[in-house]
C-alpha positions in Angstrom: 115.1 110.9 121.5 112.0 108.8 122.0 109.8 106.9 119.6 106.8 109.2 119.0 104.2 106.5 119.6 105.9 104.3 122.2 103.3 101.6 122.7 103.5 99.9 126.1 102.9 96.2 126.5 99.4 95.0 125.5 97.5 92.0 126.9 98.2 90.4 123.5 101.9 90.3 124.2 101.9 88.4 127.6 105.5 87.8 128.7 107.4 86.8 131.7 110.3 89.0 130.7 109.7 92.6 129.7 109.6 93.1 125.9 110.9 89.6 125.4 108.4 87.6 123.4 108.1 90.4 120.8 111.9 90.2 120.2 112.2 86.4 119.9 111.2 84.1 117.0 107.5 83.4 116.8 107.8 80.4 114.3 109.3 77.0 114.6 113.1 76.7 114.5 115.8 74.1 115.2 114.8 74.4 118.9 111.2 73.3 118.3 110.0 71.0 121.1 106.5 70.4 119.8 103.9 71.8 117.5 101.5 68.9 118.1 101.5 67.9 114.4 101.9 64.2 115.2 99.9 63.8 118.4 99.1 65.0 122.0 99.4 63.5 125.4 96.6 61.3 126.6 94.2 62.3 129.4 96.1 61.5 132.6 95.0 58.9 135.0 95.1 60.5 138.5 95.6 58.6 141.7 95.9 59.9 145.2 96.3 58.6 148.7 97.8 55.5 150.2 96.5 53.0 149.1 96.0 55.0 145.9 92.5 55.8 144.7 91.4 57.3 141.4 90.8 61.0 141.6 88.6 62.1 138.7 90.7 64.2 136.2 89.6 67.8 135.6 90.4 67.3 131.9 87.4 66.6 129.7 89.4 66.2 126.6 93.0 66.6 125.3 92.9 66.5 121.5 94.8 67.4 118.4 93.0 70.3 116.8 92.8 72.5 113.7 90.0 74.7 115.1 91.9 77.7 116.4 95.1 79.1 117.6 97.4 77.3 115.1 100.7 79.3 114.9 102.9 76.5 113.5 102.0 73.9 111.0 98.3 73.0 110.8 97.5 71.6 114.3 97.6 72.5 117.9 96.8 70.9 121.3 93.3 71.6 122.5 92.7 71.2 126.3 89.1 71.2 127.7 88.7 71.1 131.4 85.9 71.3 133.9 85.2 74.0 136.5 86.3 72.1 139.6 89.5 74.1 139.8 91.6 71.1 140.4 95.4 71.2 139.7 96.5 68.1 137.8 99.6 67.8 135.5 99.6 66.6 131.9 103.0 65.0 131.1 104.8 64.4 127.8 108.3 63.0 127.5 110.8 63.9 124.7 114.0 62.4 123.5 117.7 63.3 124.1 117.6 65.7 121.2 115.0 67.8 123.0 117.2 68.0 126.1 120.1 69.1 123.9 118.0 71.9 122.4 117.0 73.0 125.9 120.6 73.0 127.1 121.8 74.9 124.0 119.3 77.8 124.3 118.0 80.2 127.0 114.3 80.8 126.6 111.2 78.6 126.2 108.3 80.1 124.2 104.8 78.8 124.1 101.9 80.1 121.9 98.6 80.2 123.7 95.2 80.8 122.2 91.9 81.2 124.1 88.4 81.8 123.0 86.1 84.5 124.2 84.5 83.6 127.5 82.1 85.2 130.0 83.3 88.2 132.0 84.7 87.1 135.3 86.0 83.8 133.9 89.7 83.1 134.6 92.3 80.8 133.1 95.0 79.5 135.4 97.9 77.9 133.5 101.3 76.5 134.7 104.1 75.0 132.5 107.2 73.4 133.8 110.1 71.1 132.8 111.7 68.0 134.3 115.0 66.2 133.5 118.5 66.1 134.8 118.0 69.7 136.1 115.3 68.3 138.4 111.6 69.4 138.7 111.5 73.1 137.7 108.0 74.2 138.7 109.2 76.7 141.3 111.9 78.3 139.1 110.6 77.9 135.6 106.8 78.1 136.1 104.9 80.4 133.8 101.8 81.2 135.8 99.1 82.9 133.8 95.8 84.3 135.0 93.7 85.7 132.2 90.3 87.2 132.3 87.6 86.2 129.9 85.8 88.6 127.6 87.9 88.5 124.4 89.6 86.1 122.1 93.4 86.4 122.0 96.6 84.7 121.1 99.6 85.4 123.3 103.2 84.2 123.5 104.4 83.1 126.9 108.2 83.2 127.6 110.4 82.3 130.5 114.1 82.4 131.0 115.8 79.2 132.3 119.5 80.2 132.1 120.0 80.1 135.9 118.7 76.5 136.0 120.7 75.4 133.0 123.9 76.7 134.5 123.2 75.4 138.0 125.4 72.9 139.7 123.3 70.1 141.3 126.5 68.7 142.8 129.4 70.7 144.0 131.8 71.4 141.1 129.5 69.9 138.5 127.3 71.6 136.0 124.3 70.2 134.1 125.3 67.8 131.4 125.0 68.9 127.8 123.4 65.6 126.9 120.8 63.5 128.6 118.3 60.8 127.8 115.1 62.7 128.2 113.2 66.0 128.8 109.7 66.1 130.3 107.1 68.8 129.6 104.5 69.4 132.3 101.3 71.4 131.8 98.4 72.3 134.2 95.3 74.3 133.3 92.0 75.1 135.1 89.1 77.4 135.0 87.0 79.0 137.8 83.5 78.7 136.6 81.2 76.6 134.3 80.9 78.1 130.8 78.2 75.7 129.8 77.8 71.9 129.7 80.2 71.4 132.5 83.1 73.0 130.6 85.3 75.3 132.6 87.2 76.4 129.6 89.3 75.5 126.6 92.7 76.6 125.4 95.0 75.8 122.5 98.8 75.4 122.9 101.2 75.4 119.9 104.7 75.9 118.8 106.7 75.2 122.0 110.3 76.0 121.2 113.7 76.9 122.7 115.4 80.1 121.5 118.5 82.1 122.5 118.1 85.1 124.8 118.0 88.5 123.1 118.7 91.5 125.3 115.5 93.5 125.4 115.6 97.3 125.2 115.6 99.2 128.4 112.0 99.2 129.7 110.2 102.5 130.2 110.4 104.0 133.6 106.6 103.7 134.0 104.1 101.5 132.3 100.4 102.1 131.3 97.4 100.4 130.0 96.2 102.9 127.4 93.4 100.9 125.7 94.2 102.2 122.2 92.7 99.2 120.5 91.5 96.6 123.1 90.5 96.3 126.8 93.9 94.8 127.4 92.5 92.0 129.5 90.5 94.2 131.8 87.0 92.9 132.4 84.0 93.3 134.7 84.7 92.1 138.2 82.1 89.3 138.2 78.7 88.4 136.8 76.9 90.5 139.3 79.0 93.7 138.7 78.0 96.6 136.5 78.8 96.0 132.9 82.2 97.0 131.5 82.9 97.2 127.7 85.7 98.4 125.5 84.9 101.7 123.9 86.6 103.6 121.0 85.6 106.9 122.7 88.5 109.2 123.8 91.0 107.3 121.7 90.1 104.0 123.4 88.8 103.5 126.9 86.9 101.2 129.3 83.2 102.2 129.6 81.2 101.4 132.6 77.5 102.1 132.6 75.9 103.4 135.8 72.1 102.8 135.8 71.8 103.8 139.5 73.9 105.4 142.2 74.7 102.1 143.9 78.3 101.0 144.4 79.7 98.4 142.1 83.1 96.9 141.3 83.7 98.1 137.8 86.9 96.8 136.3 89.5 94.2 137.2 92.7 93.0 135.7 93.6 89.5 137.1 97.3 88.9 136.4 99.5 91.8 135.4 102.4 91.0 133.1 105.5 92.4 131.3 106.7 95.9 132.0 103.5 96.6 133.9 104.4 93.8 136.5 108.0 95.1 136.8 106.9 98.6 137.5 104.2 97.6 139.9 106.7 95.5 141.9 108.9 98.6 142.1 106.0 100.6 143.3 105.6 98.1 146.1 109.2 98.3 147.1 110.3 101.9 146.2 106.9 103.6 146.5 105.3 105.4 143.6 102.0 106.3 142.1 99.1 104.4 140.6 97.1 106.7 138.4 94.3 106.7 135.8 91.9 109.0 133.9 88.2 109.2 134.6 86.0 110.8 131.9 82.3 111.6 132.3 79.6 114.1 131.4 80.2 117.6 132.7 79.1 118.0 136.4 79.8 114.3 137.3 83.3 113.9 138.7 83.7 116.4 141.6 83.3 114.6 144.8 83.1 111.1 143.2 84.8 108.4 145.3 87.0 105.8 143.6 87.8 102.6 145.4 91.0 100.7 144.4 92.3 97.3 145.4 95.5 95.3 144.8 95.7 91.6 145.7 99.3 90.2 145.6 99.3 86.7 144.4 100.5 84.4 147.2 99.2 86.4 150.1 95.9 87.3 148.5 95.5 90.1 151.0 92.9 92.8 150.1 94.7 96.1 150.0 92.3 99.0 149.5 92.8 102.7 148.9 89.9 105.1 148.6 90.2 108.5 146.8 87.8 111.3 146.3 88.1 113.4 143.1 88.5 117.0 144.0 87.1 119.9 142.0 90.7 121.2 141.2 91.5 118.0 139.4 88.5 118.2 137.0 89.0 119.7 133.6 86.5 120.3 130.8 87.4 118.7 127.4 84.6 119.8 125.2 81.7 117.8 123.8 79.9 118.1 127.2 82.5 116.0 128.9 85.1 116.4 131.7 88.2 114.5 132.8 90.1 114.0 136.1 93.4 112.3 136.8 93.3 110.1 139.8 96.7 109.8 141.6 97.1 107.2 144.4 100.3 106.9 146.4 101.4 103.3 146.5 101.8 103.6 150.2 98.0 104.2 150.5 97.4 100.5 149.8 99.0 99.6 153.2 101.5 97.1 154.4 100.0 94.2 152.5 100.9 95.8 149.1 104.2 94.0 148.7 106.4 92.8 145.8 104.7 89.7 144.6 104.9 87.3 141.6 101.7 88.9 140.3 98.6 91.0 141.3 94.9 91.4 140.8 93.8 95.0 140.4 90.2 96.2 140.9 88.5 99.6 140.5 85.1 100.3 141.9 82.8 103.4 142.5 79.3 104.5 143.2 77.2 105.5 140.3 77.3 109.4 140.2 74.3 111.5 141.2 73.4 112.1 137.6 73.0 108.4 136.9 72.1 106.7 134.6 75.3 107.7 132.8 78.5 106.1 131.5 81.9 106.6 133.1 85.1 106.0 131.1 88.5 104.9 132.5 91.7 105.4 130.5 95.5 105.5 130.9 95.9 103.2 133.9 99.6 103.8 134.9 102.1 102.4 137.4 104.9 104.9 138.1 107.6 103.8 140.7 109.7 106.3 142.6 113.3 106.8 141.5 115.8 104.8 143.5 118.1 107.8 143.9 117.1 108.7 147.4 118.8 109.4 150.8 117.6 108.5 154.2 118.2 108.7 157.9 118.2 105.2 159.4 118.6 105.8 163.2 121.2 103.0 163.4 122.6 104.1 166.8 121.3 107.6 167.7 118.3 109.9 167.1 120.6 111.7 164.6 119.1 115.1 163.9 115.7 114.4 165.4 114.8 116.1 168.7 111.8 115.7 171.0 108.9 118.2 171.0 107.4 119.5 174.2 105.7 116.8 176.3 107.1 114.0 174.1 109.9 111.6 174.6 112.1 110.1 171.9 114.9 107.5 171.8 116.2 104.6 169.6 115.2 101.0 169.8 113.8 98.1 167.8 115.7 99.4 164.7 114.1 102.8 164.6 113.2 106.1 166.4 110.8 105.6 169.3 108.4 108.4 169.9 106.1 108.5 173.0 103.3 111.1 172.8 100.5 112.2 175.1 96.9 112.1 173.8 95.6 114.6 171.3 97.1 116.1 168.2 100.8 116.1 169.2 104.1 116.6 167.4 106.6 114.1 168.7 109.9 115.0 167.0 111.3 117.5 164.6 114.4 117.4 162.4 116.3 120.0 160.5 118.3 119.0 157.5 121.2 121.2 156.3 124.2 120.8 154.1 126.8 121.5 156.8 125.6 118.8 159.2 128.4 116.5 160.4 126.1 113.5 160.0 126.6 112.3 156.5 123.1 110.9 156.2 121.5 114.2 157.3 123.7 116.1 154.8 122.7 113.7 152.0 119.0 114.1 152.7 119.5 117.9 152.5 121.0 117.5 149.0 118.1 115.4 147.9 115.6 118.0 149.3 117.4 120.7 147.4 117.0 118.7 144.2 113.3 117.9 145.0 112.8 121.7 145.3 113.5 122.0 141.6 112.1 118.8 140.2 109.7 117.4 142.8 109.9 114.0 144.6 108.6 112.0 147.6 109.2 112.1 151.3 108.5 108.8 153.0 109.2 106.9 156.3 108.2 103.5 157.6 106.2 103.0 160.8 106.9 99.6 162.3 104.9 99.8 165.6 102.1 101.8 167.1 101.0 101.1 170.7 97.9 102.8 172.2 97.8 102.9 176.0 94.4 102.5 177.5 92.4 102.8 174.3 88.8 104.0 174.7 86.1 101.5 173.7 84.8 103.8 171.0 88.2 104.6 169.4 87.8 104.8 165.7 91.5 105.0 164.8 94.4 107.5 164.9 96.4 109.8 162.6 100.1 109.7 161.6 100.9 113.4 160.9 103.8 114.9 159.1 104.6 118.6 158.6 107.1 120.8 156.7 107.9 124.1 158.4 108.9 126.6 155.8 106.2 127.7 155.1 104.0 125.5 157.3 102.3 122.6 155.5 101.0 119.4 157.0 99.5 116.0 155.9 97.9 113.2 157.8 97.5 109.4 157.2 94.7 107.5 158.9 95.2 104.2 160.8 91.9 102.5 161.3 91.0 100.9 164.6 90.8 97.5 162.8 94.6 97.6 162.6 94.9 97.2 166.4 94.3 94.3 168.8 94.0 95.5 172.3 95.7 98.8 171.3 98.7 97.1 169.6 99.6 96.7 166.0 100.3 93.1 165.0 103.7 91.5 164.8 105.3 92.3 161.4 103.3 95.5 161.1 104.6 98.1 158.6 103.0 101.2 157.3 104.7 103.5 154.8 103.8 107.2 155.2 104.4 108.9 151.8 104.0 112.6 151.0 104.6 114.2 147.6 107.2 116.9 147.3 106.6 119.7 144.8 109.1 122.3 143.4 108.8 126.0 144.3 105.9 127.7 142.6 103.6 124.6 142.6 100.0 125.2 143.7 99.5 121.6 144.8 97.9 121.1 148.2 98.3 117.3 148.7 102.0 117.5 149.7 104.8 119.8 150.6 106.0 122.7 148.3 109.8 123.2 148.9 111.7 126.4 148.6 114.6 126.3 146.1 118.0 127.1 147.5 117.0 126.9 151.1 120.0 126.4 153.5 117.8 124.1 155.7 114.5 122.2 155.7 112.6 121.3 158.8 110.1 118.5 159.2 107.9 117.3 162.1 106.4 113.8 162.8 103.6 113.2 165.2 100.3 111.4 166.1 96.7 112.5 166.3 94.0 111.1 168.6 91.1 112.4 170.6 92.1 113.9 174.0 90.4 111.1 175.8 91.0 108.3 173.4 94.2 107.1 174.9 96.6 107.8 177.8 99.6 107.8 175.5 100.8 106.7 172.0 104.1 105.0 171.3 105.3 104.9 167.7 108.5 103.5 166.1 109.5 104.7 162.7 112.5 104.2 160.5 114.1 105.1 157.1 113.1 108.8 156.9 113.8 109.2 153.2 113.7 111.8 150.5 113.5 110.6 146.8 113.8 113.3 144.1 112.0 112.7 140.9 114.0 111.2 138.1 114.6 113.2 134.9 111.5 113.3 132.8 110.8 110.5 130.3 107.9 110.3 127.9 106.7 106.7 128.1 103.6 107.1 126.0 102.3 109.6 123.4 98.8 109.1 122.1 98.2 107.7 118.6 97.0 110.6 116.4 94.0 109.8 114.2 93.4 110.7 110.6 90.5 112.9 109.7 89.0 115.7 111.9 87.2 114.0 114.7 87.3 115.5 118.3 90.4 114.2 120.0 91.3 113.5 123.6 94.6 112.0 124.6 97.4 112.4 127.2 101.2 112.4 127.1 102.3 110.1 129.9 105.6 110.4 131.7 107.5 108.6 134.4 106.8 111.5 136.8 103.3 112.3 137.9 103.7 115.4 139.9 105.9 117.8 138.0 106.9 118.8 134.5 105.8 121.3 131.9 104.3 119.8 128.7 104.4 121.3 125.2 103.9 120.4 121.6 104.9 121.8 118.3 103.0 121.4 115.1 99.5 120.7 116.5 96.7 121.5 114.1 94.6 124.6 114.8 91.8 123.6 117.2 93.9 121.2 119.3 95.8 122.2 122.4 98.0 120.6 125.1 97.6 121.5 128.8 101.2 122.5 129.9 100.5 121.2 133.5 98.9 117.9 132.8 99.9 116.8 129.3 96.2 116.5 128.3 95.6 117.0 124.6 92.1 117.8 123.4 90.2 119.7 120.7 88.9 119.3 117.1 91.2 120.0 114.2 89.8 122.9 112.1 92.1 123.2 109.1 93.0 120.4 106.7 96.6 119.6 106.2 99.6 117.5 107.2 101.1 118.5 110.6 104.5 117.4 112.0 103.9 117.0 115.7 106.5 116.7 118.5 105.6 116.3 122.1 107.9 117.5 124.9 108.1 117.5 128.7 110.6 119.6 130.7 111.4 119.4 134.4 114.3 121.1 136.2 115.8 122.2 132.9 115.8 118.6 131.5 113.7 118.0 128.4 112.5 114.8 126.8 110.7 114.7 123.5 109.3 112.4 120.9 110.3 112.1 117.4 108.2 113.7 114.7 104.8 112.1 114.0 102.6 113.2 111.1 99.0 114.1 111.8 96.9 114.3 108.6 93.7 116.3 109.0 91.0 115.9 106.4 87.3 117.0 106.3 87.9 119.8 108.8 85.5 122.8 109.0 87.0 126.1 110.3 84.5 127.3 113.0 86.0 130.8 113.0 84.2 133.3 110.8 86.5 135.3 108.5 84.7 137.6 106.0 81.4 135.9 105.2 79.9 136.9 101.8 77.0 135.9 99.7 78.1 133.7 96.8 74.8 133.2 94.9 71.3 134.5 94.9 68.3 133.2 93.0 64.6 134.1 93.1 61.6 132.4 91.6 58.2 133.9 92.3 58.1 134.4 96.1 61.0 132.1 96.8 64.6 133.4 97.2 67.6 131.2 97.8 70.8 132.8 99.3 74.1 131.0 99.8 77.3 132.2 101.4 80.8 131.2 102.5 83.4 132.5 105.1 81.3 132.0 108.3 82.8 128.6 109.2 80.4 126.8 111.5 79.3 129.9 113.3 75.5 130.6 113.2 74.5 133.3 110.8 71.6 135.8 110.8 69.9 136.6 107.5 68.4 140.1 107.1 66.1 141.6 104.4 65.3 145.1 103.3 63.2 146.6 100.5 64.7 150.1 100.6 68.3 149.9 102.1 67.2 152.8 104.3 68.4 153.0 107.9 66.3 150.9 110.2 64.7 149.0 107.3 66.6 145.7 107.8 64.6 142.9 109.3 66.0 139.6 110.5 64.2 136.8 108.7 66.3 133.9 110.0 68.9 133.3 112.7 71.1 130.3 113.7 71.8 129.1 110.1 75.1 127.1 110.0 74.8 125.3 106.7 75.7 128.1 104.4 72.3 128.5 102.7 68.8 129.9 103.4 65.5 129.8 101.6 63.1 132.8 101.9 59.6 131.5 101.0 58.0 135.0 101.4 60.2 137.2 99.3 58.4 140.5 98.6 57.3 141.5 95.1 59.5 144.1 93.5 62.9 145.0 95.0 64.4 143.1 97.9 67.9 143.3 99.4 69.6 140.6 101.5 72.6 140.6 103.8 74.1 138.2 106.3 75.9 138.8 109.6 77.6 136.8 112.3 76.4 137.9 115.7 
């Protein structure tokens, strides 16, 4: 049973442990290290080199403040710094009592407040400790990168239990008592916000607390923008504007004055459950997805450019997606919506598990610009870890060569040598009776994926092109399922190669969605339920004269069935009767049947996508439950109450005139029972057949005034066309 409105982590709850800061104390306790009520560290004097020289400090001021961000007592520490982006530490030393508090607890919490700053501005912050445990920057750092654009107060948290329990000398643990504990802080900004100031932050209420086991995090994590932009901002000062919008239950709105390309939205630094799920997408594979909403006729054919930059390597990992017509759905009010689904493997080998990431979305302005595009429900959904794979440890296992191709084992994988052209190199049949345990295990996972969906993936570790032609643009990695025949291709650009060879350490994950029998999806393989065997083929695609041969090595041919469905977010239901758009989000993007009980009339849920839309038409209190079912397993929310007020039923029932007055040549007619449907008013002076004349059409307000009422008798009636 799930909470009906499970809200995933917001930018206002920044944490280094999933769901941690919200569970731990937010006010001072016996473990308080500093609330800066009695003073703050001085501006440090920086020296570098040998002999040492003074290096101008990046800190403009470090002062005790009551201006903002006070979460404990009446004062906080205000740090102002320039825009030189220098890293320099601020130090403050504490007594033996502070060390004892550190040793007796598990977590350090720090409250951080920052003011609103220009879009594209970033804060970089690190906090570490020093003492008998040694310098702890690497293990205990809490690196934060926050975009400007909004004022917020967040609680940072990190777990130091491993360091506290470490043994710096064999057989010895850290002492329970020591003479001192040192706190170290660094902060910097990336651009001048005026007057040479790179930014200002306020730190308060630094304290040590016990660890509290957090609840099991959701299987996927989403930014749903219910109340804020959740630290998404425009890419830089030159980018198209991005603002928070209350439309569609909360979204990011990007105006498109022209059809030119622009980077639209960025999230620099991903935290909490979102970071955990994104790291799993990088290691297990998965899907990055989001909604795009625009005026009708906008989305089909629109290209979306998406980028991840892992912190540390800072590689630019880009995946481009074109919105297909089949993905576009009308939602009323002159708008349409499409769900963009991007396999994690599409971001290439540089998308690795990292301490953090920057995420960027860009697109061209649509053909009907100027217009506004909305982005909502940005979600990271890792694959299940319940897979099975063929690893080619010693033999080709169940893979056999296709005609004109040669295969063998080497370099930790299966080696395939193909002639030029579009060539299948090897095929493999998976069946339950195979003597190879790995092959039989993969068949069992395929049988499961045939009922609940999943992912097929394998890792390409080398591609060698013999005699590549000078104009070679790239080549294809092709995969097929025979039963019935379906195939998919992944492009490898020529920029990947140097003299026809992939670089040392190259790795490319080929990932193909698997769909259960009956699916109409075309971007993957639809599997037959109960099949005794499943056959797949792997190959390469080039032009006939592009190369003389292609050598490919791949490994870990793996099938991962989808996990049981889990609702990770259900949209907040508004009061009143405004038009509504929301989506039930689950851990599985490709399968599941959605339903809801108790929705008010006028609102519907799409069983295939979980999209909820419409305008409530009848006032009342509705007990709503959302459900998703996959392969016979159902997950549902608890009951949530939707109170509808001010609704107008658009459906005509039995319209009738409720009053009629006439003064001179002016007659006033009122009626009920037509809802919001347009009404035609007719008049006759005799009631004879053919004597009725329409004197008004399109009335929707329940009343009409006839300023040319005839003298003598006149009869009126209304009708709904």
